[in-house]
C-alpha positions as CSV (number, residue, x, y, z in Angstrom):
1,A,-0.1,0.1,0.0
2,K,1.2,3.6,-0.9
3,Q,1.6,5.8,2.0
4,E,2.4,9.5,2.5
5,V,6.0,10.5,3.2
6,D,5.1,13.6,5.1
7,K,8.0,12.7,7.7
8,Y,10.5,14.7,5.2
9,D,10.8,18.5,4.9
10,S,10.5,18.9,1.3
11,S,12.8,21.9,1.3
12,S,15.7,19.6,2.3
13,L,15.2,17.0,-0.5
14,P,17.0,17.8,-3.7
15,I,14.9,18.8,-6.6
16,V,14.6,16.5,-9.6
17,E,14.4,18.0,-13.0
18,A,13.1,15.0,-14.6
19,W,12.7,11.3,-13.7
20,S,14.7,8.7,-15.5
21,A,13.0,6.2,-18.0
22,Q,13.8,3.6,-15.6
23,E,12.1,5.5,-12.8
24,R,8.9,6.0,-15.0
25,I,9.0,2.4,-16.0
26,G,9.2,1.4,-12.4
27,Y,6.3,3.7,-11.4
28,I,4.1,2.7,-14.2
29,R,4.8,-1.0,-13.7
30,G,4.6,-0.9,-9.8
31,T,2.1,1.9,-8.8
32,L,-0.2,1.8,-11.8
33,G,-0.1,-2.2,-12.3
34,F,1.3,-2.5,-15.8
35,S,3.4,-5.8,-15.7
36,D,3.0,-6.8,-19.3
37,D,5.5,-5.3,-21.8
38,S,3.3,-6.1,-24.8
39,D,0.3,-3.9,-23.4
40,P,0.4,-1.1,-26.0
41,S,-0.9,1.3,-23.2
42,L,2.4,0.9,-21.4
43,R,4.1,2.7,-24.2
44,I,1.2,5.4,-24.3
45,L,1.7,5.8,-20.4
46,L,5.4,6.0,-20.7
47,D,5.2,8.8,-23.3
48,A,2.4,10.8,-21.4
49,S,4.6,10.4,-18.0
50,D,7.6,11.9,-19.6
51,E,5.6,15.0,-21.1
52,L,3.1,15.5,-18.2
53,P,3.9,18.8,-16.4
54,L,3.5,18.7,-12.7
55,P,0.7,21.0,-11.4
56,V,1.5,24.3,-9.9
57,A,3.0,24.1,-6.4
58,W,4.1,20.5,-7.1
59,S,7.8,19.5,-7.5
60,M,9.7,16.4,-8.0
61,R,12.3,15.5,-5.2
62,R,14.8,12.9,-4.4
63,G,14.1,11.0,-1.3
64,P,16.9,10.1,0.9
65,E,16.9,6.5,-0.2
66,G,17.1,7.7,-3.8
67,S,13.3,7.4,-4.8
68,V,11.5,10.0,-6.6
69,L,8.8,11.8,-4.4
70,F,6.4,14.4,-5.2
71,A,6.2,17.6,-2.9
72,N,3.4,20.2,-2.7
73,S,5.0,23.4,-1.5
74,L,1.6,24.9,-0.6
75,T,0.4,22.0,1.8
76,G,3.9,20.5,2.7
77,Q,2.7,17.1,1.4
78,V,5.5,14.8,0.3
79,T,4.2,11.5,-1.5
80,P,5.5,8.8,-3.7
81,S,2.3,9.2,-5.8
82,H,2.3,11.6,-8.8
83,P,-0.2,14.2,-8.2
84,L,-1.8,13.5,-11.5
85,E,-1.9,9.7,-10.9
86,R,-5.7,9.7,-11.4
87,A,-5.4,11.2,-14.8
88,L,-2.9,8.5,-15.8
89,L,-4.9,5.7,-14.5
90,E,-7.9,7.1,-16.6
91,L,-5.6,7.4,-19.6
92,A,-4.5,3.7,-19.3
93,T,-8.3,2.7,-18.8
94,T,-9.2,4.7,-21.9
95,C,-6.4,3.2,-24.0
96,R,-7.3,-0.2,-23.1
97,M,-11.0,0.2,-24.0
98,I,-10.2,1.7,-27.3
99,L,-7.8,-1.1,-28.1
100,R,-10.6,-3.5,-27.7
101,I,-12.8,-1.8,-30.0
102,P,-12.8,-2.9,-33.6
103,E,-10.4,-0.3,-35.8
104,S,-13.5,0.6,-38.1
105,E,-15.5,1.8,-34.9
106,R,-12.7,3.7,-33.0
107,S,-13.2,6.9,-34.6
108,K,-16.9,7.2,-33.6
109,F,-16.1,6.3,-30.0
110,L,-13.2,8.7,-29.6
111,A,-15.5,11.3,-30.9
112,A,-18.1,10.6,-28.4
113,L,-15.2,10.6,-25.6
114,Q,-14.0,13.9,-26.6
115,V,-17.6,15.3,-26.2
116,S,-17.8,13.8,-22.7
117,W,-14.4,15.2,-21.7
118,K,-15.2,18.8,-23.0
119,E,-18.6,18.4,-20.9
120,R,-16.6,17.9,-17.6
């Protein structure tokens, strides 16, 4: 089970400009539960996690044991969970759904999905 790591003062943890490909793979496999290298959603999540900017007030930090942690400068929260983890999980679920739909019907599904996202 994931847990908060609030025991750290985030200002004492070194800032990480970007996490390595190995760290992203470990996060996606371990935290998001992708163990099958042949799952096409894995590649999409790797790309998305590489380009996904952190929300305002969040920074990536290096924990004493070398792991990547995420710190919120407004709340003082420090956690191993990416602040946009829910969005990444939603992206993974959506990718898996789309890949199950016959290719000839995907564009219709994607159009309906875009409308529902805009309505949020």
